[in-house]
N, CA, C and O of each residue as an XYZ file, in Angstrom:
280
protein
N     128.734    122.150     63.186
C     127.938    121.637     63.419
C     127.599    120.202     63.366
O     126.394    120.067     63.581
N     127.999    119.452     63.231
C     127.822    118.453     63.247
C     127.973    117.351     65.429
O     127.436    116.485     66.119
N     129.405    118.632     65.406
C     129.262    118.133     67.202
C     128.258    118.505     67.727
O     127.743    117.866     68.645
N     127.733    119.686     67.230
C     126.375    119.798     67.906
C     124.899    118.824     67.790
O     124.317    118.336     68.758
N     124.700    118.761     67.094
C     124.395    118.104     66.986
C     124.202    116.009     67.209
O     123.190    115.315     67.107
N     125.793    115.576     67.556
C     126.244    114.458     67.893
C     125.728    114.707     69.904
O     125.435    113.832     70.719
N     125.788    115.830     70.042
C     125.289    116.483     71.881
C     123.875    116.512     72.102
O     123.132    116.413     73.078
N     123.760    116.669     70.945
C     121.911    116.886     71.162
C     121.233    115.537     71.105
O     120.473    115.047     71.940
N     121.812    114.839     69.529
C     121.274    112.821     70.156
C     121.233    112.410     71.473
O     120.445    111.819     72.211
N     122.601    113.032     71.553
C     123.286    111.835     73.100
C     122.290    112.245     74.430
O     121.598    111.555     75.178
N     122.513    113.451     74.363
C     121.277    114.422     76.528
C     119.858    113.875     75.402
O     119.027    113.347     76.141
N     119.315    113.842     73.780
C     118.015    112.827     73.832
C     117.672    112.346     74.238
O     116.599    112.526     74.813
N     118.585    111.003     74.238
C     118.441    109.650     74.239
C     119.240    109.131     75.688
O     119.159    107.981     76.122
N     120.067    110.305     76.363
C     119.677    110.390     77.677
C     118.833    109.914     79.304
O     118.782    109.149     80.267
N     117.930    111.893     78.124
C     117.129    112.018     78.648
C     114.959    111.237     78.888
O     113.948    111.584     79.498
N     115.366    110.155     77.982
C     115.137    109.107     77.047
C     114.972    108.774     78.280
O     114.132    109.244     79.047
N     116.015    107.696     78.583
C     116.538    106.611     79.343
C     116.353    107.254     80.733
O     115.617    106.501     81.371
N     116.617    108.054     81.289
C     116.454    108.494     82.526
C     114.872    108.504     82.417
O     114.350    107.646     83.128
N     113.857    109.410     81.566
C     112.347    108.878     81.459
C     112.017    107.632     82.664
O     111.760    107.759     83.861
N     112.182    106.008     81.539
C     112.042    105.462     81.440
C     112.130    105.501     82.407
O     111.069    105.556     83.030
N     113.501    105.501     83.244
C     113.610    105.024     84.608
C     112.901    105.382     86.100
O     112.745    104.728     87.132
N     112.501    106.957     85.623
C     111.674    107.425     86.759
C     110.732    107.032     86.601
O     110.420    106.421     87.624
N     109.557    106.950     85.490
C     108.397    105.878     85.338
C     108.485    104.478     86.424
O     107.937    104.231     87.498
N     109.168    103.953     85.817
C     108.899    102.284     85.991
C     109.776    102.101     87.814
O     109.992    101.041     88.401
N     110.073    103.377     88.247
C     110.967    103.231     89.270
C     110.391    103.242     91.018
O     110.878    103.542     92.108
N     109.179    102.766     90.540
C     108.402    102.230     90.868
C     108.338    100.599     91.568
O     108.394    100.129     92.705
N     108.208    100.149     90.369
C     108.523     98.947     90.318
C     109.808     98.352     90.042
O     109.836     97.238     89.519
N     110.963     99.008     90.354
C     112.169     98.529     91.207
C     112.322     99.047     92.200
O     113.092    100.006     92.235
N     111.645     98.609     93.395
C     111.989     98.953     95.402
C     113.079     98.930     95.474
O     113.664     99.577     96.343
N     113.969     97.875     94.225
C     115.306     97.474     95.104
C     116.012     99.480     94.724
O     115.798    100.494     95.388
N     116.381     99.401     94.143
C     116.680    101.033     94.003
C     116.128    101.694     94.810
O     114.916    101.895     94.890
N     117.192    102.205     95.667
C     117.386    103.170     96.312
C     117.742    102.530     97.894
O     118.160    103.098     98.903
N     117.544    101.738     97.749
C     117.146    100.559     99.264
C     118.382     99.460     99.185
O     118.058     98.634    100.038
N     119.662     99.014     98.587
C     120.665     98.986     99.082
C     121.232     98.507     99.744
O     121.513     99.134    100.765
N     121.628     97.448     99.627
C     122.458     97.506    101.422
C     124.435     98.638    100.893
O     125.249     98.407    100.000
N     124.413     99.475    101.721
C     125.248    100.555    102.080
C     124.498    101.823    101.895
O     125.222    102.816    101.965
N     123.608    101.987    101.741
C     122.905    103.305    101.767
C     122.633    103.457    102.619
O     122.255    102.512    103.312
N     122.665    105.216    103.273
C     122.532    105.748    104.093
C     121.926    106.214    104.642
O     121.539    107.293    104.194
N     121.363    105.744    106.080
C     119.682    105.993    106.363
C     119.776    106.652    108.176
O     120.438    106.103    109.058
N     119.157    107.585    108.313
C     118.989    107.648    109.559
C     117.581    108.125    109.922
O     117.290    108.750    108.902
N     116.839    108.194    110.497
C     115.665    108.434    111.492
C     115.702    108.360    112.835
O     116.198    107.435    113.478
N     115.081    109.514    113.351
C     115.176    109.699    114.383
C     113.734    111.267    114.530
O     113.155    111.902    113.648
N     113.659    111.338    116.101
C     111.996    112.372    115.865
C     111.993    113.027    114.900
O     111.545    112.491    113.886
N     112.583    114.722    114.793
C     112.241    115.150    114.053
C     112.886    114.996    111.838
O     112.340    115.375    110.801
N     114.567    114.068    112.200
C     115.100    114.668    111.862
C     115.027    112.983    110.565
O     114.552    111.887    110.862
N     115.825    113.484    108.878
C     115.346    112.477    108.385
C     116.843    111.994    107.598
O     117.458    112.982    107.999
N     117.495    111.520    107.095
C     118.618    111.790    106.460
C     118.697    110.668    105.584
O     117.859    109.978    106.165
N     119.099    109.907    104.550
C     119.202    109.351    102.900
C     120.276    109.544    102.103
O     119.964    110.555    101.472
N     120.981    109.321    101.863
C     122.231    109.216    101.425
C     121.960    108.156    100.425
O     121.613    107.211    101.133
N     121.936    107.934     99.729
C     122.261    106.358     97.907
C     123.360    105.513     98.303
O     123.464    104.351     97.911
N     124.509    106.304     99.384
C     125.603    106.044     98.936
C     126.117    104.080     97.391
O     126.900    104.080     96.441
N     125.414    103.151     97.806
C     125.718    102.542     97.056
C     124.557    102.146     95.756
O     124.520    101.296     94.867
N     123.711    103.216     96.183
C     123.244    103.660     94.399
C     123.744    104.181     93.213
O     123.813    104.082     91.988
N     124.120    104.913     94.424
C     125.154    106.056     93.195
C     126.400    105.449     92.736
O     127.040    106.023     91.855
N     126.771    104.467     93.185
C     128.228    104.418     92.983
C     127.877    103.156     91.942
O     128.702    102.740     91.128
N     126.397    102.558     92.104
C     126.152    101.604     90.890
C     125.836    102.994     89.289
O     126.450    103.051     88.224
N     124.853    103.747     89.714
C     124.647    104.590     88.908
C     125.344    104.841     88.355
O     125.140    105.130     87.176
N     126.644    104.868     88.954
C     128.236    106.521     88.095
C     128.482    104.699     86.880
O     128.349    104.908     85.675
N     128.789    103.232     87.286
C     129.511    102.610     87.087
C     128.940    101.814     85.742
O     129.618    101.210     84.911
N     127.525    101.986     85.771
C     126.543    101.762     85.184
C     126.766    102.678     83.539
O     127.156    102.327     82.426
N     126.328    103.858     84.078
C     126.933    105.131     82.944
C     128.201    105.928     82.816
O     128.240    107.021     82.251
N     129.517    105.172     83.515
C     130.945    104.787     82.598
C     130.228    103.410     81.566
O     129.591    103.654     80.541
N     130.389    102.517     81.886
C     129.591    101.868     80.279
C     129.165    102.512     79.782
O     130.047    103.046     79.109
N     127.855    103.139     79.490
C     127.215    103.033     78.495
C     127.941    104.382     77.787
O     127.899    104.478     76.560
N     128.415    105.120     78.360
C     130.121    106.393     77.601
C     130.976    105.697     77.307
O     131.406    106.048     76.208
N     131.541    104.781     77.732
C     132.373    103.272     77.470
C     131.981    103.084     76.369
O     132.859    103.560     75.649
N     130.884    102.520     75.502
C     130.694    101.704     74.357
C     130.636    102.620     74.014
O     131.795    102.858     73.673
N     129.512    104.263     73.618
C     129.440    104.969     72.759
C     130.198    105.482     72.338
O     130.108    105.954     71.205
N     131.994    105.670     73.613
C     133.353    106.492     73.575
C     134.095    105.635     71.858
O     134.587    106.392     71.021
N     134.056    104.086     71.586
C     134.358    103.408     70.513
C     133.850    103.897     69.219
O     134.112    103.286     68.183
């Protein structure tokens, strides 16, 4: 049962961090508009893929999980 407890605590902390990021996302105008993010706009069509932002978030989460693993 202690394994499930640890999983719930970590999931709760991650959800809280995600909530704070979403709450203050308006205050971070550069997030989602980094160089390397792909954006196409045409008359009837727009496509946006935040490639660099995804890579940055992945690196930060990997570092975070590496710290909790030890």
